DOLUM-323722 format. One record per residue (C-alpha): chain; residue number from 1; x negated, y, z. Coordinates in nm, 4 decimals. Example, Ala and Ser with C-alpha at 12.3 -4.5 7.8 and 13.67 -1.06 7.14 Angstrom:
# residues 2
 kette  nr       c1       c2       c3
     A   1  -1.2300  -0.4500   0.7800
     A   2  -1.3670  -0.1060   0.7140
END
This chain:
# residues 284
 kette  nr       c1       c2       c3
     A   1 -11.4962  10.0101   6.6256
     A   2 -11.6219  10.0789   6.9775
     A   3 -11.3784  10.1925   7.2476
     A   4 -11.5106  10.4139   7.5243
     A   5 -11.3725  10.5798   7.8366
     A   6 -11.5202  10.9095   7.9538
     A   7 -11.4784  11.0368   8.3107
     A   8 -11.5972  11.3835   8.4078
     A   9 -11.5656  11.6312   8.6914
     A  10 -11.7204  11.9736   8.7379
     A  11 -11.6421  12.3262   8.8518
     A  12 -11.3287  12.4490   8.6750
     A  13 -11.4134  12.6955   8.3986
     A  14 -11.3007  12.8035   8.0539
     A  15 -11.3662  12.5936   7.7465
     A  16 -11.4219  12.2477   7.8978
     A  17 -11.1453  12.0672   7.7088
     A  18 -11.2367  12.2328   7.3772
     A  19 -11.6056  12.1506   7.4219
     A  20 -11.5427  11.7854   7.5078
     A  21 -11.2890  11.7205   7.2312
     A  22 -11.5091  11.8941   6.9720
     A  23 -11.7998  11.6757   7.0844
     A  24 -11.5919  11.3592   7.0350
     A  25 -11.4981  11.4858   6.6873
     A  26 -11.8649  11.5522   6.6081
     A  27 -11.9630  11.1922   6.6893
     A  28 -11.6721  11.0657   6.4748
     A  29 -11.4531  10.9575   6.7628
     A  30 -11.0744  10.9355   6.7564
     A  31 -10.9197  11.0388   7.0902
     A  32 -10.6446  10.7939   7.1911
     A  33 -10.5803  10.9276   7.5451
     A  34 -10.6665  11.2407   7.7370
     A  35 -10.5568  11.3699   8.0764
     A  36 -10.6934  11.6282   8.3161
     A  37 -10.6344  11.7696   8.6600
     A  38 -10.7524  12.0817   8.8406
     A  39 -10.7911  12.0807   9.2179
     A  40 -10.7057  12.4448   9.2778
     A  41 -10.8240  12.4495   9.6385
     A  42 -11.1656  12.3011   9.5528
     A  43 -11.1804  12.4640   9.2061
     A  44 -11.2779  12.1288   9.0537
     A  45 -11.1822  12.0054   8.7065
     A  46 -11.1255  11.6317   8.6399
     A  47 -11.0810  11.4635   8.3021
     A  48 -11.0267  11.1104   8.1748
     A  49 -11.0570  11.0493   7.8009
     A  50 -11.0342  10.7361   7.5863
     A  51 -11.1735  10.7312   7.2346
     A  52 -11.2448  10.4988   6.9444
     A  53 -11.5890  10.5562   6.7917
     A  54 -11.5357  10.5005   6.4213
     A  55 -11.8972  10.5259   6.3046
     A  56 -12.0809  10.2111   6.4172
     A  57 -12.4144  10.3524   6.2958
     A  58 -12.4202  10.6043   6.5846
     A  59 -12.5456  10.4157   6.8943
     A  60 -12.3637  10.4769   7.2210
     A  61 -12.6981  10.5480   7.3907
     A  62 -12.7578  10.8289   7.1430
     A  63 -12.4101  10.9708   7.2077
     A  64 -12.4702  10.9641   7.5851
     A  65 -12.8048  11.1402   7.5463
     A  66 -12.6540  11.4064   7.3203
     A  67 -12.3639  11.4618   7.5635
     A  68 -12.6016  11.4933   7.8606
     A  69 -12.8214  11.7513   7.6898
     A  70 -12.5383  11.9658   7.5570
     A  71 -12.1896  11.9558   7.7121
     A  72 -12.2840  11.8071   8.0502
     A  73 -12.5755  12.0476   8.0972
     A  74 -12.3740  12.3534   7.9906
     A  75 -12.0901  12.2814   8.2351
     A  76 -12.2986  12.1132   8.5113
     A  77 -12.0845  11.7995   8.4859
     A  78 -12.0846  11.4718   8.6730
     A  79 -11.9869  11.2210   8.4071
     A  80 -11.9913  10.8589   8.2942
     A  81 -11.9221  10.6745   7.9684
     A  82 -11.7781  10.3227   7.9923
     A  83 -11.7603  10.0701   7.7101
     A  84 -11.4068   9.9242   7.7280
     A  85 -11.5269   9.5997   7.5696
     A  86 -11.7539   9.5270   7.8673
     A  87 -11.5429   9.3732   8.1428
     A  88 -11.6415   9.4735   8.4970
     A  89 -11.7550   9.1854   8.7163
     A  90 -11.5659   9.1605   9.0456
     A  91 -11.6718   8.9667   9.3560
     A  92 -11.4056   8.8526   9.6009
     A  93 -11.4753   8.8484   9.9744
     A  94 -11.2293   8.6363  10.1762
     A  95 -11.1927   8.4817  10.5228
     A  96 -10.8938   8.2581  10.6074
     A  97 -10.5846   8.4435  10.4810
     A  98 -10.4972   8.3148  10.1339
     A  99 -10.2034   8.5280  10.0117
     A 100 -10.4093   8.8024   9.8435
     A 101 -10.6579   8.5519   9.7006
     A 102 -10.3843   8.3390   9.5397
     A 103 -10.2186   8.6487   9.3936
     A 104 -10.5389   8.7904   9.2449
     A 105 -10.6467   8.4587   9.0934
     A 106 -10.2978   8.4000   8.9558
     A 107 -10.2977   8.7393   8.7841
     A 108 -10.6537   8.6833   8.6639
     A 109 -10.5632   8.3446   8.5127
     A 110 -10.2578   8.4994   8.3451
     A 111 -10.4736   8.7669   8.1809
     A 112 -10.3204   9.0555   8.3751
     A 113 -10.6589   9.1785   8.5001
     A 114 -10.9210   9.2680   8.2391
     A 115 -11.2158   9.1638   8.4551
     A 116 -11.4510   8.8761   8.5254
     A 117 -11.4607   8.6998   8.8641
     A 118 -11.7979   8.5216   8.8768
     A 119 -11.7850   8.4235   9.2447
     A 120 -11.6024   8.4205   9.5779
     A 121 -11.7876   8.4822   9.9061
     A 122 -11.6433   8.3819  10.2430
     A 123 -11.7507   8.3716  10.6050
     A 124 -11.5415   8.0538  10.6416
     A 125 -11.5085   7.7361  10.4354
     A 126 -11.1266   7.7203  10.4532
     A 127 -11.0437   7.8726  10.1124
     A 128 -11.2937   7.6748   9.9041
     A 129 -11.0200   7.4425   9.7645
     A 130 -10.8497   7.7473   9.6104
     A 131 -11.1741   7.8572   9.4445
     A 132 -11.2234   7.5019   9.3160
     A 133 -10.8667   7.5005   9.1813
     A 134 -10.9473   7.8071   8.9684
     A 135 -11.3013   7.6868   8.8803
     A 136 -11.4740   7.9835   9.0435
     A 137 -11.8024   7.9345   9.2355
     A 138 -11.7489   7.9615   9.6115
     A 139 -12.0249   8.0598   9.8532
     A 140 -11.9965   8.0145  10.2273
     A 141 -12.1984   8.2913  10.3910
     A 142 -12.1702   8.2845  10.7730
     A 143 -12.1395   8.6322  10.9210
     A 144 -12.1419   8.6556  11.2991
     A 145 -12.3241   8.8947  11.5305
     A 146 -12.6034   8.6369  11.5589
     A 147 -12.6622   8.5934  11.1841
     A 148 -12.5303   8.9225  11.0432
     A 149 -12.8676   9.0305  10.9037
     A 150 -12.9169   8.7002  10.7234
     A 151 -12.5558   8.7094  10.6017
     A 152 -12.5994   9.0588  10.4581
     A 153 -12.9200   8.9519  10.2815
     A 154 -12.7476   8.6509  10.1250
     A 155 -12.4450   8.8566  10.0180
     A 156 -12.6662   9.1090   9.8401
     A 157 -12.8686   8.8336   9.6721
     A 158 -12.5519   8.6772   9.5309
     A 159 -12.4073   9.0104   9.4179
     A 160 -12.7273   9.0969   9.2348
     A 161 -12.7610   8.7470   9.0895
     A 162 -12.4150   8.7711   8.9321
     A 163 -12.4579   9.1398   8.8355
     A 164 -12.1424   9.2404   9.0229
     A 165 -11.9808   9.5741   8.9338
     A 166 -11.7443   9.6000   9.2293
     A 167 -11.6213   9.4098   9.5349
     A 168 -11.2705   9.3366   9.6601
     A 169 -11.2041   9.2466  10.0214
     A 170 -10.9031   9.0157   9.9926
     A 171 -10.8336   9.0127  10.3665
     A 172 -11.2001   8.9680  10.4549
     A 173 -11.2037   8.9970  10.8329
     A 174 -11.5549   9.1315  10.8878
     A 175 -11.6940   9.4856  10.8897
     A 176 -11.9041   9.5573  10.5807
     A 177 -12.2602   9.6663  10.6615
     A 178 -12.3851  10.0201  10.5859
     A 179 -12.6502   9.8827  10.3497
     A 180 -12.3934   9.7041  10.1351
     A 181 -12.1649  10.0080  10.1383
     A 182 -12.4542  10.2249  10.0171
     A 183 -12.5333   9.9813   9.7340
     A 184 -12.1687   9.9802   9.6204
     A 185 -12.0525  10.3328   9.6991
     A 186 -11.6860  10.3732   9.6004
     A 187 -11.7000  10.0224   9.4577
     A 188 -11.5719   9.8174   9.7535
     A 189 -11.1920   9.7941   9.7709
     A 190 -11.0082   9.6979  10.0885
     A 191 -10.6429   9.6277  10.1738
     A 192 -10.4727   9.6684  10.5096
     A 193 -10.1336   9.7320  10.6628
     A 194 -10.0414  10.0979  10.7011
     A 195  -9.9850  10.0780  11.0770
     A 196 -10.3425  10.1789  11.1548
     A 197 -10.4200  10.3348  11.3921
     A 198 -10.0747  10.3275  11.5541
     A 199 -10.0661   9.9469  11.5694
     A 200 -10.4235   9.8142  11.5861
     A 201 -10.5253   9.4649  11.6869
     A 202 -10.4681   9.1136  11.5608
     A 203 -10.0867   9.1272  11.5506
     A 204  -9.9813   9.4679  11.4119
     A 205  -9.6489   9.3377  11.2771
     A 206  -9.5514   9.2106  11.6215
     A 207  -9.6348   9.5508  11.7720
     A 208  -9.4383   9.7305  11.5009
     A 209  -9.1420   9.4994  11.5531
     A 210  -9.1379   9.5770  11.9255
     A 211  -9.1376   9.9504  11.8507
     A 212  -8.8475   9.9155  11.6088
     A 213  -9.0154  10.0764  11.3082
     A 214  -8.8037  10.1422  10.9987
     A 215  -9.0814  10.1360  10.7373
     A 216  -9.3784   9.9048  10.6878
     A 217  -9.6477   9.9542  10.4289
     A 218  -9.9852   9.8673  10.2832
     A 219 -10.2828  10.0797  10.1806
     A 220 -10.5720  10.0004   9.9475
     A 221 -10.8807  10.2185   9.9755
     A 222 -11.2525  10.2332   9.9118
     A 223 -11.4727  10.1228  10.1989
     A 224 -11.6873  10.3780  10.3799
     A 225 -11.8840  10.3584  10.7028
     A 226 -11.5872  10.5199  10.8794
     A 227 -11.3625  10.2182  10.9335
     A 228 -11.0374  10.2323  10.7293
     A 229 -11.0882  10.6001  10.6445
     A 230 -11.2167  10.5714  10.2873
     A 231 -11.0579  10.7356   9.9790
     A 232 -10.7087  10.5939   9.9197
     A 233 -10.6393  10.4286   9.5830
     A 234 -10.2848  10.2916   9.6189
     A 235 -10.0053  10.2625   9.8762
     A 236  -9.6499  10.1308   9.9007
     A 237  -9.3768  10.0819  10.1589
     A 238  -9.0765   9.8623  10.2328
     A 239  -8.7845   9.9453  10.4601
     A 240  -8.7029   9.7217  10.7571
     A 241  -8.4300   9.7297  11.0187
     A 242  -8.3154   9.5810  11.3492
     A 243  -8.1777   9.2821  11.1592
     A 244  -8.5260   9.1752  11.0469
     A 245  -8.7334   8.9280  11.2487
     A 246  -9.1085   8.9366  11.3095
     A 247  -9.1382   8.6725  11.0376
     A 248  -8.9536   8.9053  10.7981
     A 249  -9.1999   9.1829  10.8845
     A 250  -9.4950   8.9561  10.8136
     A 251  -9.3479   8.8335  10.4825
     A 252  -9.2652   9.1854  10.3620
     A 253  -9.6063   9.3066  10.4755
     A 254  -9.7907   9.0338  10.2875
     A 255  -9.5860   9.1015   9.9742
     A 256  -9.6914   9.4656   9.9950
     A 257 -10.0548   9.3739  10.0530
     A 258 -10.0552   9.1533   9.7435
     A 259  -9.8999   9.4078   9.5089
     A 260 -10.0853   9.7123   9.6389
     A 261 -10.4238   9.5384   9.6183
     A 262 -10.3518   9.4108   9.2665
     A 263 -10.2564   9.7613   9.1513
     A 264 -10.5731   9.9047   9.3075
     A 265 -10.7894   9.6453   9.1293
     A 266 -10.6227   9.7237   8.7977
     A 267 -10.6617  10.1004   8.8412
     A 268 -11.0279  10.0694   8.9381
     A 269 -11.1185   9.8206   8.6644
     A 270 -10.9506  10.0361   8.3981
     A 271 -11.1552  10.3390   8.5123
     A 272 -10.8471  10.5338   8.6207
     A 273 -10.9739  10.6360   8.9649
     A 274 -11.2103  10.9261   9.0314
     A 275 -11.3480  10.9990   9.3783
     A 276 -11.4405  11.3457   9.4946
     A 277 -11.5540  11.3827   9.8548
     A 278 -11.3070  11.1612  10.0478
     A 279 -11.0141  11.1936   9.8070
     A 280 -10.9135  11.0235   9.4836
     A 281 -10.7663  11.1477   9.1591
     A 282 -10.5755  10.8607   8.9987
     A 283 -10.4732  10.8774   8.6307
     A 284 -10.1716  10.6416   8.6058
END
């Protein structure tokens, strides 16, 4: 029994849900989950559907072709079928901070993330012992202004070699190149503190502490060419007060970064995030 996830979006109009569910019935599928959302301002319909295909003699390729030439064409849909049995392959980009990397690999080892992690890429050698500890290939790819072009070329070679589905920047402290962003549109996930742009620079928690903020947070989003302005996947906050030290701010901030990034990875890998223009629809 094959399990599939269907994501669609199109102009909102009558009969979409009936047409899609009748199609799944026609191909002998049993719907196990369905949810939809209408963006009233944009007049756009979004749907996420999970189904079990009970007739193994009907190839998925045939089902996709039939859907494209009937339902998708009739409603002018953007759509994608995903086989739930095929785990997405995730590449990790890291620099020197290790808190997000440890958390992701710990969850991965515990079976909390239904993905594969074929490799880790870093512009520094510092975190290689962690990759070795989890038996994941580690590639040191220098990335400075003098060797950025060569670094980009090597990154892309590795990503293609391992057939990577999406990339996670686990506190990778370099700007991703436009070419790589174009190759992995809405498939590069970043994490940062939510002080941007109010508290930019190398020590945002110190700046926030001096201003006496009452809330700190973290944001995970897709990477676009506009720095830190991509579609937001997940966010969270933690309250702080005058009794907290800078060290407390940093600890709380890193805790938030870990959990928010992990939730974003899980949502993306389970095909629960849809991007339209610069906004996401997330089916929790």
